[in-house]
C-alpha positions as CSV (number, residue, x, y, z in Angstrom):
1,M,-21.2,10.0,-10.9
2,N,-23.9,11.4,-8.9
3,E,-23.8,13.5,-5.8
4,N,-23.7,10.5,-3.5
5,Q,-21.4,8.6,-5.3
6,H,-18.9,11.4,-5.2
7,Y,-19.4,12.1,-1.4
8,N,-18.9,8.2,-1.0
9,W,-15.6,8.3,-2.9
10,Y,-14.4,11.2,-1.2
11,M,-14.8,9.7,2.3
12,S,-13.6,6.3,1.3
13,F,-10.2,8.4,0.1
14,A,-10.3,10.0,3.4
15,T,-10.5,7.0,5.8
16,N,-8.1,5.0,3.4
17,L,-5.7,7.8,3.4
18,K,-5.0,7.9,7.1
19,Q,-4.9,4.1,7.5
20,M,-2.6,3.5,4.4
21,R,-0.4,6.2,6.0
22,K,-0.4,4.9,9.3
23,A,0.3,1.2,7.7
24,A,3.4,2.9,5.7
25,G,4.5,4.1,9.0
26,L,4.4,7.7,7.8
27,T,3.7,11.1,9.8
28,Q,1.6,13.4,8.1
29,V,4.5,15.5,8.0
30,Q,6.6,13.0,6.2
31,L,3.6,12.0,3.6
32,A,3.4,16.1,3.2
33,Q,7.1,16.2,2.4
34,K,7.6,13.6,0.2
35,I,4.1,14.6,-2.0
36,G,5.1,18.3,-1.8
37,T,2.4,19.7,0.1
38,A,1.7,21.0,3.4
39,Q,1.2,18.8,7.0
40,S,-2.2,20.8,7.1
41,A,-3.4,19.7,3.6
42,I,-2.8,15.9,4.7
43,A,-4.8,16.7,7.9
44,F,-7.5,18.3,6.1
45,Y,-7.8,15.5,3.6
46,E,-7.5,12.7,6.4
47,R,-10.7,14.6,7.9
48,G,-12.8,14.9,4.7
49,K,-12.4,18.6,4.8
50,K,-10.7,19.3,1.5
51,K,-10.3,17.3,-1.7
52,P,-6.6,16.9,-3.2
53,E,-6.0,17.9,-6.7
54,M,-6.3,14.9,-9.0
55,D,-2.7,15.2,-10.3
56,K,-1.6,14.3,-6.8
57,L,-3.6,11.4,-6.2
58,P,-0.8,9.1,-8.3
59,I,1.5,10.6,-6.5
60,I,0.0,9.8,-3.0
61,A,-0.8,6.3,-4.3
62,Q,2.6,5.6,-5.3
63,V,4.4,7.0,-2.2
64,L,1.8,4.9,-0.1
65,G,2.4,1.7,-2.5
66,V,-1.4,1.0,-3.5
67,S,-3.1,1.8,-6.8
68,V,-5.2,5.1,-7.1
69,D,-8.1,2.5,-7.2
70,V,-7.2,1.0,-3.9
71,L,-6.4,4.7,-2.3
72,I,-10.0,6.0,-3.4
73,G,-11.9,2.7,-2.4
74,Q,-12.9,1.3,-6.0
75,K,-10.8,-1.7,-5.3
76,P,-10.2,-3.6,-2.3
77,A,-6.7,-3.3,-0.5
78,Q,-6.7,-7.0,-0.2
79,A,-6.4,-7.1,-4.2
80,Q,-3.3,-5.0,-3.8
81,S,-1.7,-7.0,-1.0
82,T,-2.4,-10.2,-3.0
83,A,-0.6,-8.6,-6.1
84,K,2.3,-7.7,-4.0
85,R,2.4,-11.2,-2.5
86,S,2.6,-12.7,-5.8
87,T,5.5,-10.4,-6.9
88,R,7.4,-11.3,-3.6
89,L,6.5,-15.2,-4.3
90,A,8.0,-15.1,-8.0
91,K,11.1,-13.3,-6.7
92,V,11.9,-15.9,-3.8
93,Q,10.9,-18.8,-6.4
94,E,13.5,-17.2,-9.0
95,L,16.2,-17.1,-6.2
96,F,15.5,-20.5,-5.2
97,E,15.4,-22.1,-8.6
98,G,19.1,-20.4,-8.8
99,L,20.3,-22.2,-6.1
100,K,22.3,-25.8,-6.6
101,P,19.9,-29.0,-5.3
102,L,21.6,-29.1,-1.9
103,E,21.8,-25.5,-1.3
104,Q,17.8,-25.9,-2.0
105,Q,17.6,-28.6,0.4
106,F,19.0,-26.4,3.2
107,V,17.0,-23.5,2.4
108,L,13.8,-25.8,2.8
109,K,14.9,-27.1,6.0
110,Q,15.4,-23.6,7.4
111,I,12.2,-23.0,6.4
112,K,10.6,-25.8,7.9
113,G,12.6,-25.0,10.9
114,L,11.4,-21.5,11.2
115,I,7.5,-22.5,10.5
116,A,7.8,-25.3,13.5
117,Q,8.6,-22.6,15.9
118,H,5.8,-20.8,15.2
């Protein structure tokens, strides 16, 4: 990795960290507590003034519900959310298939009614 690539990775991380922390509904203090560091460290990370230790990246990613690749900007966040959506859909399908036919019809009717409202 050349110097320019390293800088781009680092600034992507800083920007992504702030956006993903906010999207997760966490304050800097809450994130710091969850990963075992000080709030000031999170502030430095988000401003691109300090680099986290490499062993902190997987912990930060896990708390934010993303992969390290997404966190550091090597993989688009959309790919991560698509994977989560697929997992949720698979769970819904599994639950739906466990219902009796009349219950499935009822669920479908309810879903169609909710969609029609929007």
